[in-house]
N, C-alpha and C positions, 0 to 999 in steps of 0.2 A: 599522455591523449584523456584530453575527457572532454568524453560521446555526447553528443545536443540530440535530442530527437531530432526525426526527422521534417516531422511541423514544428520544430521550430524557430520562431525568427530568428532575426542576425540582431537586432535590437535588444539591449538588456533585459534580466528576468532573473528570479531565486527561479533553482533546484529543489526542486521535494524527492523521496524515495517514498513512495506506502507500500506497507506490508499488512497483508492477509497470512497472519499467523496462525497454527497449525500444528500438531504434535510430530503428523507425521511429513508435510509440503510447508511452505513460506509462498502465497504469491509475491509475487513485488510489479510495483508498477512505477510510471516517473512521468515528473510532474514538474507543468511551470507556473508559475505567479505571471507571468509577461501575456502568456493566451490563456489565462485561468483551467489549461486541456493537459488531463494525465491521458497515459497511455499505457497496455499494460508490457511489460516489460521480458522477468522470467518465472520459471518455478523453480525454486531450489528445494532437492529435496534435504529431511532431518539427516544426522548420521548417529547411532543410537541412543535418539530421540532426546538430541543437541542440537537447534541449529546450526545450519551450517555455515560456521564465522568469516572461513575466509573467503566460500562464496559473497556474502556480504560486504565484506572486507575491497574486495573484487571489483564488485558493480560500486559502495564511494568511491572509491579512487580514480575510474574510470565517470561519475557523471559528475560528483563532488560537489551532492546537495547542502543544501544549506543549514536541513533542516531531515530528519525524519516522521512520517504521520502511518502511527500504528493500529490497528482495526482494535475497538476492544468490544466483546460480545458478552451484552450481559440479559440477567430474565426481564420478560416486559415490565416487572416491578420496581427494575432495577436493582436485585440481589444478582452475586456471578452465579453464573455459570461454573462450568465443574473446568471448566478449562480459564475463566476467568484470570485468577493465579498465575497462571503459567506466560496469561497474554504481558498481563499486568512486571512478571521476572523480566521477558525478555524485554522487553522498555528502559525496566532498568539496568538490563546490561547493554543495551545499545544507545544509550545515553555513559555508561562509561566506557564503553571498550571506546567509541568514536571518539567521544568529547563530543557533538552537535545535540542539539534540539530535538527532544523526542517530542509530540503529538500524539493529542490523545484521540481518533473518531468514534466515536459509535457506529458498530458493525455490526449490528441484528442480524440485517438481511442480506445482508452484501454476497455475501453464497448463492443464500438462496436464490435471490436477484442474477447474479451468470448462469448460475442453470436456467432458472428462464431464460432468459435471454437466447446462450448457445442450443437450447433444446428446441423451445416455442420459433423464436423468432428465426434460426439459422438453419436449422432440421440436422444439426452435430450428432455424432456419431459418440452410444456411449462413452469408446471409447477413446475419443480425441474431447468431446467434455472432460476425463477424470486429466486433462495434460493439461489445459486449460484455463479453466473454472476457478483457483486461485490467484490466477495471474490476474484474472478479468475480475477478482473481488478487488482485489487491493486499486484495480483499474480506479472502483469503483468504492471505496472508502477512499482514498486522494481524490480524488474527483468532487467526494461532496466535502473532505476539509477546504480545498482549494476556493468552490461556489461560497464557503458558510464563509473563510479567512476574505476571500476577494470584497462578498458582498459588507460584513464589518472595513474593510478598511474605505469603498466605495463611500459606504455612508458618512464617514470621519469626513472624509475628503472634500462632500461636497455635500 
């Protein structure tokens, strides 16, 4: 059974999954082009420093996305961070395993922004923050990508 975001309208639109890759955890979000909105979905824990491929496969089967969006972190000058090569490897593995297009989105500040939102705006405790910050970062990554993609499509068609 294909799942749909509760805010997803009944009219058609493409579904995407967004990922905030980390060595220990991967945040996942879901979004649709029809609404140009993304929602946090869940956090998958890595297994012996490897992505939870079964968990990712389950989410892809449930949501049937047409593409995947992965946040890529780089230094301010555009050079790689220590984790950037692992993020790029994750992108290649996603594309190879699931035969879906994988889009890269700059995510330099997404985890920081997620923490600020939770801590400052929502006054969330540190333990709760640790549990959901990755999926909120994934939401920010996917939302940024949807906004950018929607704006480009809007400029082309109008």
